[in-house]
N, C-alpha and C positions, 0 to 999 in steps of 0.2 A: 546476549543478542539472540540466541536460539529460544529464549523466553519468549521474547517479543514476537518472533516468528511464529512459534506455536499459539501465542495469544491472538493473532490475526488469522492464521490459518485455520486454527481450531482442532485440527486433527492431523495424525500422520498416516492415515491409512489412505484417504481419498485425496490422492496428491493433485489431481485434475482440478478439481474445485477450489482446493486450497491455494493452489498456484494461480488460479484466475483472480481468486479474492486478493491475493498478495499483490498480484500485479495492479489490480484495480486501485489498491490503496496507494501504491507508489505513483501511479498515473494521476490520482486524485491530488497527492501531496504536492507533486510537480506543478499541476494547473495552478493549485491554490497559492503556491509560493511565486510562480510566474505572473499570475494575475496581481500580486500584492505588489511585486517590483514594478510591474507596468503601472500600476495605479500610483505608485510614489514617484515615478519618474522618468 
């Protein structure tokens, strides 16, 4: 799980940019899944 986190964040030093990118990926995933469920039904 931490490997996935490091792959998305990319670095362990710049936590603010990494955290923002990580939250962006989570939000994009929620929107994508939500719109998929909405389209299906």
